[in-house]
N, C-alpha and C positions, 0 to 999 in steps of 0.2 A: 504494500500500500504506500502511495506517495502523498506528501502533504500539499503538492501543487506549487511549492516554492522551488525556485532554481537554487542550486548550490553555488555559492560564490567561490570561484577558483582563482581569482586574481591574486597575485602576489603583492601588487602595489595599488595604492589608492589613486584613482583617476581624478584629475582636476579639470573642470571645463575651461575652455579657452577664455570665457568671460571672467573667470577668476584669476587670470594671469595678467595683471596690470602691467607687469614688466615686459611683456612680449610686444614687439613692434611688427615683426613679420616672420613668416615661415616659408622655407623652400626645401625641395628635395633635389639632391644631386641628379642631374646636372643643370640646376638653375630653374627647375619647375616650381612656379609659385603655387602654393597650396593654402587652403583654409584649414587651420588647426581646429579640430572639434574638441579633442581633449588630450591630456598629456599626463603621463605618470613616469616615475623613474625608469620603468621597464619598457615603455612603449608609447605609441601615440596613435590617434585616429585622425586621419586627414581626409579632406575632400578636394577634388580637382576635376577639371574638364578633360584631363588626359587619363587614358586607361592605365590602371596599375595591374601588374601581373604578380600573383603569388610566387614566391621563390626568388624574386628579384632583390639583389643586394643593392642598398642605397645608403644615403646619409641624409639626415634631417639637420638643416641649419636653422637655428633660431636667432633672429636679430633682436638684441636687447639694447638698452640705452648706452651701455658701456662696452659694446662689442658683439661678437657672435659666439654662440655655443653650437658645437657640431657633434653629432653622435651617429655612429654607423649602425646599421641594422638591416632587417629584411622585411619585405612585404609578406605577411603570413595569411592574410585574407583580403579579398577585394570584391566589390559588388557595385552594381548600378544603384545609386541612391535616389536619383531623380531624372525624369525626362520632361523637358519643357520646350515650348516653342521659342521662348526668348533666349534661354541659356543652353539649350541642347541637352546632351547627356552629361550628368555629373556622376562621378565615381567616388566611392569611399574606400579607403585602404587602411587596414590595421598593420601597424609596424611594430616589430619586436626588436628592441635594441640589443646589440651584441653584449653590452655591459650596462648595468644600471647607471643612469646619469644623476648627478646632483642638481636638483632644481633650485634656482634662485629663490630666496625668501620672497613672499608676496610683498609687493609694494605698489602704491598707486601709480597709475599711468594709463596710456591708451591701450586698448586690446584690439588693435587694428588688424590683427592677423586673422580675424573672423570673417 
């Protein structure tokens, strides 16, 4: 018998992009602009108009007020998140980092990477 609740298997707490006031922009190597949906020390969820393929090695570059943070990883899941007349097809991709990253402490500022 199941309780109907999903078992939480994540190792790290996800932080929505709206809570990352220190974040100015996000890109995937090789220069692909993405919208950061959420971020944890172990991975990220991103959205882009470019198709992402599971198994692809990449690096996420986060632009912050005092420089850039870069972490390498792999696309572990990808799917079509929206189809629209104005914006076309949007894809979401789940990234797993090769090593956990240290996230900056929360501080006020624009969350323009959304």
